[in-house]
C-alpha positions, 0 to 999 in steps of 0.5 A, spaced: 791 010 324 783 013 325 785 015 332 791 019 329 787 022 324 781 024 328 786 027 333 790 031 327 783 034 325 781 036 332 788 040 333 787 043 326 780 046 329 783 049 335 790 051 337 792 051 344 792 059 347 798 062 344 802 068 348 803 074 344 807 078 349 807 080 356 804 086 359 808 092 363 807 087 369 809 081 366 802 078 365 801 074 359 797 076 353 794 070 350 790 069 343 786 063 342 785 060 335 778 057 334 777 054 327 782 051 322 789 053 322 789 053 314 782 058 314 783 063 309 779 068 313 780 070 320 776 074 325 779 077 331 775 079 337 778 083 343 774 082 349 777 087 353 782 093 352 780 098 358 781 094 365 774 097 368 770 094 362 770 087 362 764 085 359 767 083 352 770 077 356 764 074 357 762 074 349 769 071 348 768 066 353 762 064 349 766 064 342 771 059 345 766 053 344 763 056 337 764 052 331 766 057 325 763 056 318 768 053 313 774 057 311 773 062 317 777 061 324 776 066 330 782 069 333 780 070 341 784 075 345 780 075 352 784 081 355 789 086 352 790 089 359 791 084 364 794 089 369 789 094 368 783 089 370 787 086 376 786 093 379 779 095 375 783 101 372 782 103 365 789 104 363 795 099 363 800 099 369 804 105 365 797 109 366 796 109 358 790 108 355 791 103 350 786 105 345 790 112 344 797 108 343 796 106 336 800 109 330 794 112 326 793 120 327 797 118 334 797 125 338 800 126 345 795 127 350 795 127 358 799 125 363 800 118 366 793 115 369 789 121 365 783 119 362 786 118 355 793 119 356 796 116 349 803 114 352 810 117 350 809 115 342 805 110 338 806 103 340 810 105 346 806 100 350 808 092 350 800 091 350 798 095 344 805 093 340 803 085 341 796 087 338 799 090 332 804 085 331 798 080 331 794 084 327 800 084 322 801 077 322 794 074 321 791 080 317 784 079 320 778 080 315 774 083 321 776 085 328 771 087 333 773 091 339 769 090 345 768 096 350 763 099 355 758 102 356 755 106 351 750 101 348 752 102 341 755 099 335 760 105 333 759 107 326 766 108 323 771 108 317 770 100 316 765 096 312 758 099 314 755 093 311 758 089 317 757 094 322 749 094 320 749 087 320 752 086 327 747 092 330 741 088 327 743 082 330 745 084 337 739 089 337 744 095 339 743 102 335 749 104 330 752 111 332 758 115 331 762 117 336 768 123 336 774 121 331 779 120 337 786 120 335 791 113 336 785 108 336 786 101 334 780 101 329 782 107 325 789 104 325 787 098 322 782 101 317 787 106 314 792 101 314 790 094 311 786 095 305 780 090 304 779 089 312 775 092 317 775 093 324 769 096 329 768 098 336 762 095 340 760 098 346 756 093 350 752 095 356 755 097 363 757 091 368 756 084 367 753 082 361 750 075 364 748 069 359 743 072 355 746 078 352 753 075 352 750 069 348 746 074 343 753 078 342 756 071 341 751 070 336 752 077 332 759 075 332 758 069 328 753 072 324 759 076 321 763 070 321 758 067 316 757 073 312 765 073 310 766 066 310 768 064 303 763 060 298 764 053 298 766 051 291 766 044 288 772 043 283 769 039 277 774 041 271 772 040 264 777 037 259 781 043 257 787 040 254 793 043 249 788 042 243 783 046 246 788 051 249 791 052 242 784 053 239 782 058 244 789 062 242 787 062 235 780 064 237 783 070 241 788 072 235 781 072 230 777 076 235 781 080 240 788 081 236 791 077 242 796 071 241 794 068 248 789 063 251 790 065 258 785 070 262 790 075 264 788 080 269 780 080 268 776 086 269 769 084 268 764 078 271 759 076 266 752 073 269 748 068 265 743 063 265 744 056 262 737 055 259 737 048 262 733 045 268 739 041 271 747 041 271 748 035 268 747 037 261 751 044 262 757 040 264 756 035 258 755 041 253 761 045 256 766 039 256 764 037 249 769 041 245 765 041 239 763 047 234 758 051 237 751 051 234 750 059 233 757 061 231 760 054 229 767 056 232 772 052 236 773 052 242 767 050 244 763 054 249 764 054 256 764 058 263 768 058 269 763 057 274 756 054 274 751 055 280 746 049 280 739 050 283 741 048 290 746 053 290 752 049 289 758 052 286 762 048 280 768 051 278 769 048 271 775 052 268 780 055 272 780 063 271 787 063 269 784 061 262 780 064 257 773 061 256 768 062 251 762 065 254 761 072 251 762 075 245 767 081 245 769 080 252 772 073 253 779 076 253 777 079 260 771 076 263 770 071 268 763 067 266 758 065 271 752 060 269 746 059 273 742 053 272 735 056 270 731 058 264 730 065 265 732 071 269 726 071 274 727 064 276 734 065 278 733 071 282 727 068 285 731 062 288 734 064 294 739 059 295 742 060 288 742 067 288 745 067 295 751 063 292 751 067 286 752 073 290 758 071 294 761 068 289 761 074 285 763 078 291 769 073 292 771 074 285 771 082 285 775 082 291 780 077 288 781 081 281 779 088 284 773 088 279 768 094 281 761 093 281 759 097 275 763 091 271 759 086 274 754 085 268 749 081 265 750 077 258 745 082 255 749 088 257 755 086 254 755 091 248 755 097 253 761 094 257 767 099 256 772 093 255 768 090 249 772 089 243 771 085 237 775 084 231 770 080 227 765 085 223 759 081 223 759 080 231 760 087 233 753 087 235 752 080 237 749 079 244 744 075 248 738 076 252 740 073 259 740 077 265 738 084 262 739 091 265 733 091 269 735 084 272 742 086 273 740 093 277 737 089 282 743 084 282 748 090 283 744 093 289 744 086 292 751 086 291 752 092 295 748 090 301 754 084 302 760 086 306 765 089 301 770 085 297 777 084 300 781 087 295 787 084 293 789 090 288 787 096 286 783 097 279 783 104 275 777 106 271 773 105 267 
């Protein structure tokens, strides 16, 4: 039984190559998954599109032996143009430049075997059609398309933070190119909200082990950047009695007859005023009137991040939780174990976990960075509402405006959240 379990785990981590189509001349087009079949984040790498630009295949060969971070799977296409590669030619066997054959801003150009012949129409070629169908099926969070030989990371319409990250790790400059028609990257970036695709122009000729390893390392840096944060489920008791108390609280304070957190629009950052996680959990689990306002249900927060960077989910984000007066009806609460803003901001592991969790929640709920606030900023939120007169100016001192300006700037340096919904003002 142990052997079968191990075998199942290995199969889940690396599937067999999958044939996704065939070239004009009948050569198979294959993709290899490296990582769990259940990984929520997928990174697609295309080693070669033009038959006379094989350098990216060396990078893909390195990535076949990679161990992606938890929650990420690599999907590796070694060669999208095997017919062109067989004769060392840019175009496929129909004489089409596959990177001018995608639907976004497709435009007829040239004749067969001209430099940039775009084909008879969008996705007229079996190779580009197979790539498009794969992308539509797996929805990669990031796609890197390798070309040669301009030695740049191409500045495009995708996530600039990821382009810059790859450029720094690989040592290539980030530069803009002409806005070509019908490219794979432009089609992806304009058609798949929250995903990003960009081109890496490698040096010409064979890369060799050193450069191939460096670019494989840059790709893995991207994979780590978009990996979902690891969240440990440690729920506090939230039985029907507490839900009824939350519903009564929402009626008193917000005029809402509900205990559920519907469509959250704000994320509030707090610190616990403790030096460890245990007392926080115990305080939140104990459904007792709070010592400040003397109300039920007891105070709580959806997440707590300890000083080592472990993220605990205490309450489902489908439920309201008492953490911020005036905003509990629409806010997700994140507590940080610590006794001051400076202590949390100065703890690299804790801050990194916090930023990644916040970014994930922004993407899940479409929350703008301006609505990621500190507890001390609660009164300035456009979503603040409070029916109880004596509490309309009630706030706390944790995560002040200056601290949150630094926090929001740090958020801006991370990859954009993968939005699953649009959010209008405020």
